[in-house]
N, C-alpha and C positions, 0 to 999 in steps of 0.2 A: 301218371305224371312222372317224368324223368327230371330229376334235379341234379345238376352237375355243379359242384362247388370246388373252386380252386384246383381243378383237375390238371395234373401234370404228369407227363411220362417222358423220361429221359433214357436214351440209349447211348451209353458212353458219352461222346462229346456232342451228340445231337439231341435237341429237345423237340420231340414229335408233337407234344401237346403242352401248351405253356399257360398254366394258371387260368384254365377255361372256366367261365361261369355262365350258365344258361339253364333255363327251365323250359322243358318241352311239354306243353300242356295237352290235356285230353280234349276231345271234341274238335280237333283241327288236324289238317294235313300240314306238316312242317317240311319244307324243302331244306335239307342239310347239305350245304354246298361248300366247295372249296377247290382250289387248283390241285393238281397232282402233288402229292407230298405235303398236303396242308394239315394232315392229322385227322381227317374224317374217319377213315377206317379204323385207326387206332382208338379213337374216341368210342366208336360203336362197339369195338371189341372190349373196351373197358366197361361199358355198360353191362355186358353179359359175362363179365369175368373171364373172358378168353385172354385178356391182357390185364395185368395188375398195375395200378398207377404207382408212380414214384411218390406222389403226395396228392392230397385232396381226396375227394370222394364223389361217388355217384350213387344215387338211390332211385328206386322205382317204387312209387307209391309209399315212400318212407322207409323202404327196406333195401338192403343190398341184394343183388341177384342171388348170391350164394346162400342167402337166408331162406329162400323160397323152397318149400318141401316139394311143390309141383310147379317148377318154373315155366314149363310149357304152357300152363294154363294162365300164367300171368303176363308173360312177354313172349312174343313170337318174332323170329328173326330170319332174314335171308341175307347172309353175308357172303357165301360162296356157293353158287348154284352147281359148280363142278364137284362139290363134296357129296356126291351121290354114288351109291354102289351101282355101277353100270350093268351088273348082271341080275339086278332085281327088276321086277316089273313095277309100274307106278303104284299099283294096288299093294304089292308086297312092301314097298318102301313105306307107304303111309300106314300100313297095318303094323309094321314093326314100331314106328314112332308112337302110334296109338297105344299099343301094348305096353311099351316102356313108360309112357306117361299116364297110364291108367285112364285112358280116354275110351269112351264107348265106340265099338267097332262100326256102328251106324254112321259115325262121323267120317269115316274113310270114304264111303260112297258119296256122302254129301259133298265133301271137298273135291272129289274127282269131278262131280257134276258142276260145282261152282267154277272150277279151274278149266272146264272145257276138255277134260281128259277122259271122260267116261268111255268113249269109243276106243281108246288106246290103253285102257287100264291094265290089260294083260300083256302089253308089249314091254320088252326090256328097255331100261333107260338108255342103254348103249345105242339104241336105234332112234333116239329122240334128237330132234334139232335143238339148237340153243334156246329157241323160243319155247319149246315144249318143256325143256328142263327148267326154264324160268317159271313157267306155270306150275310145275310140280314143286319148285322151291317156295313159291307163294302159298300153295296149298299146305305145305309142311309148316310154314310160319303160322298159318291160321287154324290149324287143326285143333288146337286147344282152346279156341275162341278167346284169345287173350285180350286184355284191355289195352295193352301197349304193343305196337307192331313196328319193327325196325327193318327196313328193306334197303339193301345196298345195290344200286344199279339195276332195279327190277325191270326197266324197259329194254335192256339189252337183248337183241335177237328177236323181239316181238314184232309181228306183222301189224298192219293197221287195226285188224280186229282185236288183236291182243292188247294193243295200246288203249283202244277204246274201252275194253273190258277192265283194264287196270284203273283207268281214270274213274269209271263208275264205281268200281270196288272201293277205291280209296275214299270217294265221297260218301258212300254208304257206311263205311266203317267210322269215319269221323262223325257223321250225323248220328251214329249210334252211341256217341260219347267216347270213342276210343282215341288214344293218342297214336297218330300215324306219322312216322318219321321216314322220309324217303330221300336217299342220296342218289344223285344222278348228274352226269355231265350233259344230259340232253335238256338244256335250259328251257326250250319251248314246252317240253312236257311238264316240267316243274311249274312253269308259269300257268299252264292250263289247269293244274290240279291243286296247287298249294294255296293255303290260307295265309301262310306265314313263311318267311325264309330266314335261315340262320346261315351266315357265311363266315368261314374261318380261313385264315391264311397263316402259314408258318406257325401253326399251332395256337394262334390267338384269335379271339372273337373279333370280327371286323364289322359285322352287321347283324341286327336282330330286329326284324320289322314285319308288319303285316303287308300283304300285297297292296292294300289300299295306301299304306304309308309309302310303299315303293313307288306307286303311280304318282304320288304327290311330291316326291323328292325333288326339291327345287333345282339341284345341280343337274338333273337329267331331263326333266320335263321342260318344254318350251312351247311357245305359240308360233305357228307358221302363218304368214299372211302374204297374199299377192294383191297388189293395188295398181291403180292407174298412174301413180306417181311414187316410185320407190324412194327417191331422194327426199321428197317432202315428208313422206311417212317416216323415214329414218330420223329426220331432223326433229319432227314433232315428238316422237316417242323418246328420243334421247333427252329432250328437254324435260321429260317427266321421269328421269332416272332409269329408263329402260336400257338393257344391254342388247344391242342390235348388231347382227352381222348377216351378210348375204347367205342365202340358202336356196339352191335350185333357181326357180324363176322369181322368188320373192325374198322374204326376210325371216330370219330366226330371231325370236324375241323372248328375252328372259326378264324377270323382275316386274312384269306387268301381266295381270290376268286378261283373258280374252275379252271380258265385258268392258274393261277399262280401255282396251285398245279400240274396240268398236265405238265406244263413246267419243274418244279423241278423234277417230276418223270422221265421225259424223260432224263434230264441232268444227273440223278443219276442212270440210267438204272434200274428203278423200273417199274415193270409191274402192270398196273392198271386193275383190273377186273371190278371195278365199280367206277364211279365218278358222284355223284348226288348232286345237290343243294336241300336241304330240307327247304322249307318255312314253317313257323309256321301256324297251324290252328288258326282260330279266338279264339277257346276255349283255346288253349295254351297261346295266347297273353293275353286274358282276365284274365286267372288265374295268369299270371305273373304280370300284371298291378294292379290287385285288391288285390294282396297279402298283408295282414295286414290291408286291408280297408273293411273287411266284418264284419257286425254286428252280423250275425247269423251263427254260425259254428256248424255243427252237429258232433257228435262223434259216431264212430262205437262201436260194442260190445267189440272189443279188445282194444279200447282206454280207457275203464273205469278203 
Protein backbone atom coordinates (compact mmCIF):
# COMPACT_ATOMS: atom_id res chain seq x y z
CA UNK A 1 0.00 0.00 0.00
CA UNK A 2 1.26 3.45 -0.93
CA UNK A 3 0.24 6.26 1.40
CA UNK A 4 0.81 9.82 0.22
CA UNK A 5 0.34 12.48 2.90
CA UNK A 6 0.42 16.24 2.24
CA UNK A 7 3.04 15.59 -0.44
CA UNK A 8 4.44 18.80 -1.93
CA UNK A 9 7.24 19.47 -4.38
CA UNK A 10 8.28 22.97 -5.38
CA UNK A 11 10.79 24.02 -8.02
CA UNK A 12 11.67 27.69 -7.47
CA UNK A 13 8.40 29.48 -8.35
CA UNK A 14 6.52 26.38 -9.63
CA UNK A 15 4.65 23.92 -7.44
CA UNK A 16 4.73 20.57 -9.23
CA UNK A 17 2.83 18.66 -6.52
CA UNK A 18 0.59 20.57 -4.13
CA UNK A 19 -0.34 19.00 -0.78
CA UNK A 20 -1.38 15.69 -2.33
CA UNK A 21 -3.20 13.14 -0.17
CA UNK A 22 -4.11 9.72 -1.57
CA UNK A 23 -3.79 6.04 -0.64
CA UNK A 24 -3.09 3.50 -3.37
CA UNK A 25 -4.37 0.16 -2.12
CA UNK A 26 -3.31 -3.45 -2.75
CA UNK A 27 -5.46 -5.90 -4.69
CA UNK A 28 -6.42 -3.31 -7.30
CA UNK A 29 -5.22 -1.71 -10.51
CA UNK A 30 -5.20 2.06 -10.05
CA UNK A 31 -5.08 4.35 -13.07
CA UNK A 32 -2.97 7.37 -12.10
CA UNK A 33 -3.97 10.11 -14.51
CA UNK A 34 -3.45 13.77 -15.24
CA UNK A 35 -2.73 16.23 -18.05
CA UNK A 36 0.83 16.98 -19.15
CA UNK A 37 2.58 18.86 -16.36
CA UNK A 38 0.08 17.71 -13.75
CA UNK A 39 2.71 16.27 -11.39
CA UNK A 40 2.19 12.54 -12.10
CA UNK A 41 5.79 11.71 -12.93
CA UNK A 42 7.11 13.85 -10.08
CA UNK A 43 4.82 12.03 -7.66
CA UNK A 44 5.94 8.62 -8.90
CA UNK A 45 9.58 9.64 -8.62
CA UNK A 46 9.00 10.83 -5.04
CA UNK A 47 7.52 7.43 -4.16
CA UNK A 48 10.82 5.76 -5.06
CA UNK A 49 13.06 8.57 -3.75
CA UNK A 50 14.32 9.72 -7.16
CA UNK A 51 12.92 13.13 -6.21
CA UNK A 52 12.76 14.38 -2.64
CA UNK A 53 9.61 16.20 -1.48
CA UNK A 54 9.66 19.78 -0.28
CA UNK A 55 7.23 18.74 2.44
CA UNK A 56 4.89 15.89 3.32
CA UNK A 57 5.75 12.23 3.02
CA UNK A 58 5.09 9.04 1.09
CA UNK A 59 5.38 5.52 2.48
CA UNK A 60 5.11 2.03 1.02
CA UNK A 61 3.67 -0.50 3.47
CA UNK A 62 4.52 1.94 6.26
CA UNK A 63 8.15 2.54 5.26
CA UNK A 64 10.03 5.07 3.20
CA UNK A 65 11.51 3.63 0.03
CA UNK A 66 15.00 4.48 1.28
CA UNK A 67 14.41 2.33 4.38
CA UNK A 68 14.13 -0.92 2.40
CA UNK A 69 17.28 -3.04 2.44
CA UNK A 70 16.09 -4.87 -0.71
CA UNK A 71 13.79 -2.34 -2.43
CA UNK A 72 13.53 -4.32 -5.69
CA UNK A 73 11.70 -7.04 -3.78
CA UNK A 74 9.23 -4.55 -2.28
CA UNK A 75 8.42 -2.17 -5.10
CA UNK A 76 8.93 -2.54 -8.86
CA UNK A 77 8.95 0.42 -11.23
CA UNK A 78 8.97 1.31 -14.88
CA UNK A 79 9.56 5.04 -15.10
CA UNK A 80 11.75 5.41 -18.20
CA UNK A 81 12.06 2.46 -20.64
CA UNK A 82 14.88 4.26 -22.47
CA UNK A 83 17.06 3.95 -19.36
CA UNK A 84 18.53 0.69 -20.60
CA UNK A 85 22.10 -0.09 -21.63
CA UNK A 86 21.61 -0.56 -25.37
CA UNK A 87 24.73 -2.73 -25.68
CA UNK A 88 23.43 -5.37 -23.27
CA UNK A 89 21.22 -8.27 -24.30
CA UNK A 90 17.83 -8.69 -22.62
CA UNK A 91 19.18 -11.60 -20.58
CA UNK A 92 22.32 -9.70 -19.57
CA UNK A 93 20.24 -6.73 -18.45
CA UNK A 94 17.97 -8.83 -16.23
CA UNK A 95 20.90 -10.87 -14.94
CA UNK A 96 22.67 -7.71 -13.74
CA UNK A 97 19.49 -6.55 -11.99
CA UNK A 98 19.03 -9.98 -10.40
CA UNK A 99 22.62 -10.10 -9.16
CA UNK A 100 22.49 -6.58 -7.72
CA UNK A 101 19.18 -7.29 -5.97
CA UNK A 102 20.16 -10.74 -4.66
CA UNK A 103 17.47 -12.45 -6.74
CA UNK A 104 17.78 -16.06 -7.88
CA UNK A 105 19.01 -16.34 -11.47
CA UNK A 106 16.14 -18.68 -12.38
CA UNK A 107 13.91 -15.62 -12.12
CA UNK A 108 15.65 -14.11 -15.18
CA UNK A 109 14.48 -16.89 -17.50
CA UNK A 110 11.04 -16.84 -15.90
CA UNK A 111 10.62 -13.10 -16.56
CA UNK A 112 11.88 -13.41 -20.15
CA UNK A 113 9.20 -16.06 -20.66
CA UNK A 114 6.47 -13.96 -19.01
CA UNK A 115 7.41 -10.88 -21.03
CA UNK A 116 7.47 -12.77 -24.34
CA UNK A 117 11.19 -12.11 -24.84
CA UNK A 118 12.51 -15.65 -24.59
CA UNK A 119 13.29 -15.87 -28.31
CA UNK A 120 15.21 -12.58 -28.31
CA UNK A 121 16.93 -12.99 -24.93
CA UNK A 122 20.41 -12.90 -26.53
CA UNK A 123 19.74 -9.91 -28.78
CA UNK A 124 21.06 -6.49 -27.80
CA UNK A 125 18.63 -3.89 -26.54
CA UNK A 126 19.70 -1.48 -29.30
CA UNK A 127 17.96 -3.76 -31.81
CA UNK A 128 14.69 -3.70 -29.87
CA UNK A 129 11.58 -1.83 -30.93
CA UNK A 130 9.91 0.50 -28.42
CA UNK A 131 7.38 -2.22 -27.65
CA UNK A 132 10.12 -4.76 -26.92
CA UNK A 133 11.86 -2.25 -24.65
CA UNK A 134 8.56 -1.77 -22.82
CA UNK A 135 8.27 -5.53 -22.30
CA UNK A 136 11.82 -5.60 -20.93
CA UNK A 137 11.03 -2.64 -18.68
CA UNK A 138 7.99 -4.44 -17.26
CA UNK A 139 10.08 -7.59 -16.74
CA UNK A 140 12.62 -5.48 -14.86
CA UNK A 141 9.91 -4.02 -12.62
CA UNK A 142 8.57 -7.48 -11.77
CA UNK A 143 11.79 -9.44 -11.41
CA UNK A 144 11.81 -9.10 -7.62
CA UNK A 145 8.17 -10.26 -7.34
CA UNK A 146 7.29 -7.03 -5.48
CA UNK A 147 4.00 -6.35 -3.72
CA UNK A 148 3.80 -2.85 -5.23
CA UNK A 149 4.24 -2.08 -8.93
CA UNK A 150 4.37 1.40 -10.49
CA UNK A 151 4.40 1.68 -14.28
CA UNK A 152 4.57 4.97 -16.20
CA UNK A 153 3.12 4.79 -19.74
CA UNK A 154 3.59 1.00 -20.08
CA UNK A 155 1.33 0.74 -23.18
CA UNK A 156 3.54 2.97 -25.35
CA UNK A 157 4.77 1.19 -28.46
CA UNK A 158 3.00 -2.09 -27.76
CA UNK A 159 1.12 -3.90 -30.50
CA UNK A 160 -2.31 -5.48 -29.97
CA UNK A 161 -0.80 -8.67 -28.57
CA UNK A 162 1.34 -6.67 -26.17
CA UNK A 163 -1.60 -4.64 -24.95
CA UNK A 164 -3.65 -7.79 -24.33
CA UNK A 165 -0.69 -9.26 -22.47
CA UNK A 166 -0.42 -6.21 -20.20
CA UNK A 167 -4.15 -6.16 -19.48
CA UNK A 168 -4.09 -9.78 -18.32
CA UNK A 169 -0.83 -9.31 -16.44
CA UNK A 170 -2.22 -6.36 -14.47
CA UNK A 171 -5.36 -8.31 -13.64
CA UNK A 172 -3.33 -11.31 -12.44
CA UNK A 173 -1.08 -9.12 -10.29
CA UNK A 174 -4.02 -7.34 -8.65
CA UNK A 175 -5.83 -10.63 -8.08
CA UNK A 176 -2.69 -11.84 -6.31
CA UNK A 177 -3.11 -8.97 -3.85
CA UNK A 178 -0.52 -6.60 -5.28
CA UNK A 179 -0.92 -2.84 -5.60
CA UNK A 180 -0.64 -1.96 -9.30
CA UNK A 181 -0.37 1.71 -10.25
CA UNK A 182 -0.47 2.54 -13.96
CA UNK A 183 -0.06 5.97 -15.50
CA UNK A 184 -1.07 6.42 -19.13
CA UNK A 185 -2.51 8.91 -21.60
CA UNK A 186 -4.33 6.03 -23.36
CA UNK A 187 -7.65 6.42 -21.57
CA UNK A 188 -9.28 3.46 -23.30
CA UNK A 189 -6.58 1.13 -21.97
CA UNK A 190 -6.89 2.46 -18.43
CA UNK A 191 -10.67 2.08 -18.61
CA UNK A 192 -10.24 -1.51 -19.78
CA UNK A 193 -7.97 -2.55 -16.92
CA UNK A 194 -8.39 -0.22 -13.91
CA UNK A 195 -10.45 -0.88 -10.79
CA UNK A 196 -9.96 2.67 -9.63
CA UNK A 197 -8.78 5.99 -10.98
CA UNK A 198 -6.91 8.86 -9.38
CA UNK A 199 -6.75 12.11 -11.35
CA UNK A 200 -4.47 15.03 -10.51
CA UNK A 201 -4.16 18.42 -12.16
CA UNK A 202 -1.71 21.21 -11.45
CA UNK A 203 -0.33 19.06 -8.65
CA UNK A 204 -3.64 18.71 -6.80
CA UNK A 205 -5.99 15.75 -6.34
CA UNK A 206 -9.04 16.19 -8.59
CA UNK A 207 -10.70 12.76 -8.36
CA UNK A 208 -10.34 9.46 -6.54
CA UNK A 209 -13.03 6.91 -7.39
CA UNK A 210 -13.70 3.33 -8.39
CA UNK A 211 -14.70 2.61 -11.97
CA UNK A 212 -18.19 1.78 -10.71
CA UNK A 213 -18.42 5.21 -9.11
CA UNK A 214 -17.22 6.73 -12.35
CA UNK A 215 -19.96 4.98 -14.33
CA UNK A 216 -22.57 6.28 -11.89
CA UNK A 217 -21.25 9.83 -11.84
CA UNK A 218 -24.38 11.90 -12.32
CA UNK A 219 -22.76 14.77 -14.20
CA UNK A 220 -21.60 12.50 -16.98
CA UNK A 221 -24.12 9.67 -17.30
CA UNK A 222 -27.52 10.19 -18.93
CA UNK A 223 -30.41 8.26 -20.43
CA UNK A 224 -31.01 8.41 -24.17
CA UNK A 225 -34.54 7.90 -25.53
CA UNK A 226 -36.18 7.88 -28.93
CA UNK A 227 -39.98 8.10 -28.96
CA UNK A 228 -42.98 8.57 -31.25
CA UNK A 229 -43.57 12.06 -29.80
CA UNK A 230 -40.46 14.01 -28.84
CA UNK A 231 -42.25 17.18 -27.67
CA UNK A 232 -44.74 15.34 -25.47
CA UNK A 233 -41.96 13.22 -23.98
CA UNK A 234 -39.91 16.32 -23.23
CA UNK A 235 -42.87 18.03 -21.55
CA UNK A 236 -43.81 15.03 -19.40
CA UNK A 237 -40.25 14.45 -18.22
CA UNK A 238 -39.61 18.10 -17.44
CA UNK A 239 -42.75 18.09 -15.28
CA UNK A 240 -40.94 15.50 -13.18
CA UNK A 241 -37.76 17.61 -12.76
CA UNK A 242 -35.83 15.93 -15.57
CA UNK A 243 -33.13 17.86 -17.42
CA UNK A 244 -33.85 17.26 -21.11
CA UNK A 245 -32.09 18.33 -24.28
CA UNK A 246 -32.02 17.10 -27.91
CA UNK A 247 -29.52 14.39 -28.78
CA UNK A 248 -29.23 12.80 -32.23
CA UNK A 249 -32.71 11.46 -33.14
CA UNK A 250 -33.99 11.62 -29.58
CA UNK A 251 -33.44 13.15 -26.16
CA UNK A 252 -30.65 13.23 -23.59
CA UNK A 253 -32.19 12.96 -20.13
CA UNK A 254 -30.58 13.60 -16.77
CA UNK A 255 -31.97 13.54 -13.24
CA UNK A 256 -34.31 10.58 -13.93
CA UNK A 257 -33.45 6.89 -14.00
CA UNK A 258 -34.34 4.71 -16.98
CA UNK A 259 -37.04 2.79 -15.08
CA UNK A 260 -38.73 6.06 -14.06
CA UNK A 261 -38.67 7.26 -17.66
CA UNK A 262 -40.17 3.97 -18.86
CA UNK A 263 -42.93 4.18 -16.27
CA UNK A 264 -43.81 7.77 -17.22
CA UNK A 265 -43.85 6.86 -20.90
CA UNK A 266 -46.27 3.99 -20.23
CA UNK A 267 -48.56 6.17 -18.09
CA UNK A 268 -48.67 8.84 -20.79
CA UNK A 269 -49.08 6.44 -23.73
CA UNK A 270 -45.71 7.33 -25.22
CA UNK A 271 -44.08 4.72 -27.41
CA UNK A 272 -40.38 4.24 -26.72
CA UNK A 273 -38.21 3.14 -29.64
CA UNK A 274 -35.02 3.24 -27.58
CA UNK A 275 -34.24 3.61 -23.88
CA UNK A 276 -30.52 3.38 -23.08
CA UNK A 277 -28.37 4.46 -20.15
CA UNK A 278 -25.20 6.07 -21.50
CA UNK A 279 -22.22 5.87 -19.17
CA UNK A 280 -19.32 8.24 -19.69
CA UNK A 281 -16.07 7.06 -21.14
CA UNK A 282 -13.00 7.68 -19.00
CA UNK A 283 -11.91 10.22 -21.60
CA UNK A 284 -15.20 12.12 -21.17
CA UNK A 285 -14.85 12.15 -17.39
CA UNK A 286 -11.18 13.10 -17.57
CA UNK A 287 -11.99 16.06 -19.82
CA UNK A 288 -14.80 17.15 -17.49
CA UNK A 289 -12.73 16.89 -14.31
CA UNK A 290 -9.56 18.51 -15.69
CA UNK A 291 -11.39 21.40 -17.37
CA UNK A 292 -9.51 24.56 -16.40
CA UNK A 293 -6.74 22.51 -14.75
CA UNK A 294 -4.55 22.03 -17.85
CA UNK A 295 -1.24 23.87 -18.10
CA UNK A 296 -0.60 23.21 -21.79
CA UNK A 297 -3.47 23.92 -24.20
CA UNK A 298 -2.86 23.60 -27.93
CA UNK A 299 -4.70 25.72 -30.48
CA UNK A 300 -5.80 24.59 -33.90
CA UNK A 301 -5.34 26.61 -37.07
CA UNK A 302 -8.89 27.98 -36.81
CA UNK A 303 -8.28 29.13 -33.23
CA UNK A 304 -5.63 31.64 -34.29
